[in-house]
N, C-alpha and C positions, 0 to 999 in steps of 0.2 A: 702571086706574086711574087717577084725573084730574090729572090735573100744572098745574093753575090754586086755585095757593093765597091765603090772606089771609096780611098783614104775617107776617115768618118774623125768627129771630134767626140765629142760626152755621148752617150746614152742614158735614152728613159724609159720604161715601162707605162704605158700606162691603158691599163685594164688589156686586154690580151694582145694589145704588140709593144712592139718596142722601138720606139723611138730613133732613129740614127744623125746626130745633127750634120753638120757639114761642118770642116776642120773652120777653125774664128770663131768660130760662133759661141757666146754665151749664154747660158743659159739657166732658169732662176724656174723654182717651184713654189706660190705662195706658198702648195699647201704645206712644206716643209718649214714653214719661220714662224716662230712663236709670237712673235709682232701680229701675224698678220691672224692667226686662229686664234688666239687671247683675247684682240682688244681689236685691230681692222673689223675682223667678222660680225661682229657682234654690234655694229655699229650703224646707226638708222636703222638699231635690228633684224638688218640681214644685208651683210658687201658681200658680194660673190668676186668668184678670183677664177683666171685663166688658167690652164692645165699646164702652158707651155708661153716662157715668154723669155724668147733671145733679143741678141741682141748683139751687131760687131762693130769692134772698133772701129776698123777704113771705110767699112764704108754707113758708119754711121746711122744702119738698118736695124730695127727696133718692132718686133714679130709679137703677137696676141694670139696666140694659139691656142683652138677648145677641142675636143675629142667628145662627142659622144655615140652611142653604140645603143639603140635602141631593139636592136634584134632579139634581144630578151626580157627587154624589160619594156615595159604601157609608156609609149611616150606621148608628148601634149598634142592637144590641142595645137593646129602648127599656127595659130596667132600667139595662141599663148608659149610655144615653143620661140617661138621668131620674136615674140620682147622678153625673152626670161636670159638669147640669146645677145640681145641689142644691150638691157644693165648690165648682162659680165662684162664687155665691152667698156662700157662706165665707167663702171666703181673696178677695174682695173688701171684704169689711168687715175682715178680718182688715185685708188694705192698707191701704187711711181710714185704718186707725186709728192702721200703725203710722209708716202715711207722713204723720201729723199731727205724729207726733215726732222723727222720723229721716230726714225725706225733703231733700236743699236746694233749694234755690230753682235753678228748670227752667226754659231758655225755650223749649214744645214746637211740633209742625210746626205742629199743630191743638189750639186750646181754648187750657183756664187751663191751670196744673199741676197736675202730683199733690200737691203740698205745701196750693198753695193750695183745690182742691178737699176735702180732706181734712181741713184745719180748716176752712174752712165748715160742712164734713159733721157734726159736731161740734153743729154749732146745732141741726140738722135733727131735726124736731119728728114727721113720715113717712117712713117708706120705702118707694118703692115698685117695685116686683119686676116686670120683662119679661120673656119669653121669646116672638119672633118665631124662627120657627122652619115653612121648606117644604118638604115631605116628597118632591116632584114620584110619580110613582106607586109603590106599593109592598108590588105584591103579590095576598096572598090581602084584604089591608083596604084601602079607600078610605081615604085620604091624612085627609080631614075625619074617619070616626072615630076614625084613631090618633092623628091631635093632640088628642083628642076623651080618649079615655085617663090621652094622655102629662100633660096638662094636671091630668085627677082624680091624677095620679100626687103629678105635683110638688107643687098643695095639699097635699092631706093631709101635704108635707115644709112645705111654704112657709109655711104659712095664719098660724105667731103671728108672723112678719113681717111677711105682706104677708096678710090675708083678701080683697083682691083684686085680689089678682094677674093678670097679663094674660098669654096662652100664646094668641098666633091664627097666623095664616100672618103674612110682615112683608108681604103686599101690602093686608093684612087691618088691620094693625093702624093704622094714620098715620091719626090725630083720636080711637081709644081713648084712644092715651096724648097727650101735647105736641110728636107730632109731626105731619109729613105726608111721604109718601114721594114719588119721581118715578126714573126709573130716569136712571143712571148714564152711559152710552155707555160712550164712551171715557178718563173718568174714574176716576183709581186714587185710595185713600187712602192717609194722606200715607206710611203703614211701608212700602203696594204705591210710593209714587212714589220713598222711599229707598231702594229696594233694586234700582228698574230707574235711578235715574242712579247708582246704587254699577256698576252690572254695565256699564253705557253707559261710565264710567273704568278698569275694569276692561278691558274692551275700548281704552280709544282707549291707555291706556299697552297695551297688548300690538303696538298697532299700530305703537307710535311706538319702539318698543325695534329691533323687527321693523327696520320704515325703516332704525333708523338700523345695526345688522348691518348690514345689505343694505351701503349706503352704505363704512362700512371695509371691509369685503372689496374693494369695488369698487376704494377708495379704495389696499388696501393691494395689488390686485392692479397697479393703472394702475405704484405703485408700482416694484416691481418688473419690470415692464417696461421704466420708462425704464432700472432699473439694468440693467438685461438689452443692453440698446439703447447704452448709456453703456463701456457693452467693447471691443476693441478686436479688429477683425476677427481680428490673429491672434492672441490669445491666447484665444478664444470653440476658431479652428484645432487649438491647440495640446492647450488644455481633450481638445476629440473625440479626435485621437490618444492622451493619455494615455488617455482612458478604454480606447478599444481594444486600446491594449497592458494594459491592467488583467485585459481580458476573457482 
């Protein structure tokens, strides 16, 4: 996989890959939007999103891009996968129209806000759909043959939206659309990075609480020892005699 790219614009990490988008394309990630995660995601029990939304103001071109990597996780049945991917397209189009009217101003961790992307998308003259999928070992069927079958099923559903729909392995999709791909290394997407940071803060709070509790217990123990040592010896002996008599 080549890592020598022409000049590019926004870069984003998804899974193990870094996507380098061509200059001029504005990028939006629904997962960075509180409007999506707190409201739209729960609409009708579940509203799905796609990993990247791109818009080019001059070309008036809207891209919806989904990234799936099944090399390390179990893949759904082919028909279930096709239905899942088609639903993502449908829900994403619903999300854009709704967000254009209802989403508030937000400051996302990556790219432009969902509201801005939604309002820009209303001016689009072309909608492009891209599914980038890594299947890994699939048993009886070679990955390329199975992906070709998945592509045919998707095309039958999606062609009325985009007759030039893309369905390729992640590593082969760079250059076919307005992006190139390189390994992400140890980098994470903004959403994952936020979760890592939140987990780190939780661990630090717990450790601080444990330290405070230990310090308090140590202080109380010292206080009890000081009180004990401040009692005259004759009183201590008297108390011991009293306890002996009570027994």
